[in-house]
C-alpha positions as CSV (number, residue, x, y, z in Angstrom):
1,M,0.0,0.0,0.0
2,K,1.3,3.4,-0.9
3,K,1.5,6.2,1.7
4,E,-1.2,8.3,-0.1
5,D,-3.6,5.3,0.0
6,G,-3.8,5.6,3.8
7,F,-4.4,2.6,6.0
8,V,-7.4,0.7,7.4
9,L,-8.1,0.4,11.1
10,Q,-10.7,-2.1,12.2
11,S,-12.2,-3.7,15.2
12,E,-15.3,-5.8,15.8
13,F,-17.3,-2.5,15.9
14,A,-15.9,-0.4,13.1
15,R,-13.8,-0.3,10.0
16,V,-12.3,3.0,8.8
17,L,-9.9,4.2,6.2
18,V,-7.5,6.9,7.5
19,K,-5.3,9.1,5.3
20,M,-3.7,12.5,5.0
21,D,-5.7,15.0,2.9
22,T,-4.0,18.0,1.3
23,S,-6.9,19.3,-0.9
24,A,-7.9,22.0,1.6
25,N,-6.0,25.0,3.0
26,G,-3.6,22.8,4.9
27,V,-3.0,19.2,5.8
28,R,-5.8,17.4,7.6
29,L,-6.8,13.9,8.4
30,M,-9.5,12.2,6.3
31,I,-11.5,9.4,8.0
32,Q,-13.9,7.3,6.0
33,D,-16.4,4.8,7.5
34,L,-15.9,1.8,5.2
35,R,-19.4,0.4,6.1
36,T,-21.4,3.5,5.0
37,G,-18.9,5.6,3.0
38,K,-19.4,8.6,5.3
39,V,-16.3,10.8,5.3
40,G,-15.1,13.3,7.9
41,Y,-12.0,15.6,8.2
42,L,-10.0,16.7,11.2
43,D,-7.5,19.5,11.2
44,P,-4.5,19.7,13.5
45,L,-6.3,21.7,16.1
46,E,-9.2,19.2,16.3
47,L,-6.6,16.3,16.5
48,E,-4.8,18.1,19.4
49,C,-8.1,18.4,21.2
50,L,-8.6,14.7,20.8
51,A,-5.2,14.0,22.3
52,W,-6.2,16.0,25.4
53,A,-9.7,14.4,25.7
54,N,-10.4,11.6,28.0
55,H,-12.8,8.7,27.4
56,R,-15.6,10.4,29.3
57,D,-15.3,13.4,26.9
58,L,-15.7,11.1,23.9
59,A,-18.5,8.9,25.3
60,P,-21.4,10.9,23.7
61,L,-19.7,10.5,20.3
62,L,-19.8,6.7,20.7
63,H,-23.6,6.5,21.2
64,P,-24.9,5.2,17.8
65,S,-28.4,6.7,18.1
66,L,-27.0,10.2,18.2
67,T,-25.3,10.0,14.8
68,R,-25.0,6.7,12.9
69,W,-28.6,5.6,13.1
70,K,-30.0,8.9,11.8
71,S,-31.2,9.2,8.2
72,E,-29.2,11.4,5.8
73,H,-32.5,13.3,5.3
74,E,-33.2,13.9,8.9
75,P,-32.8,17.5,10.0
76,E,-29.9,18.3,12.3
77,T,-30.6,19.6,15.8
78,N,-29.3,23.1,16.6
79,D,-27.2,22.0,19.6
80,G,-24.0,23.5,18.4
81,N,-22.5,20.3,17.1
82,Q,-21.4,20.2,13.4
83,D,-19.6,17.8,11.2
84,A,-15.9,18.2,11.1
85,E,-15.9,18.9,7.3
C-alpha cells in the first residue's frame, strides 16, 4: 500500500480508512467509515483536542443513536454540534 492510500483500522465494531488530505488550505486527516462511505475531516487543532480528551469526553460520540442511526435526510438539531468537514 502506498502512503497516499492511507491505512485501514478495524475492530469488531468499526472499520475505517484513514489518510492525509492536502486538498484544503492545509493538511488534515480524512477518516472514512468503510461500512457507510461517510467521510469526515479533522484539522491539526481538532486532533490536538482529541489528544487531550479523556474517554468520558468522547462517550457521547460513541452513542450510535445520536449519529450513525440517523437518516441522511433527517434535519440536524441546533445543539452547536457540526460535522468536522
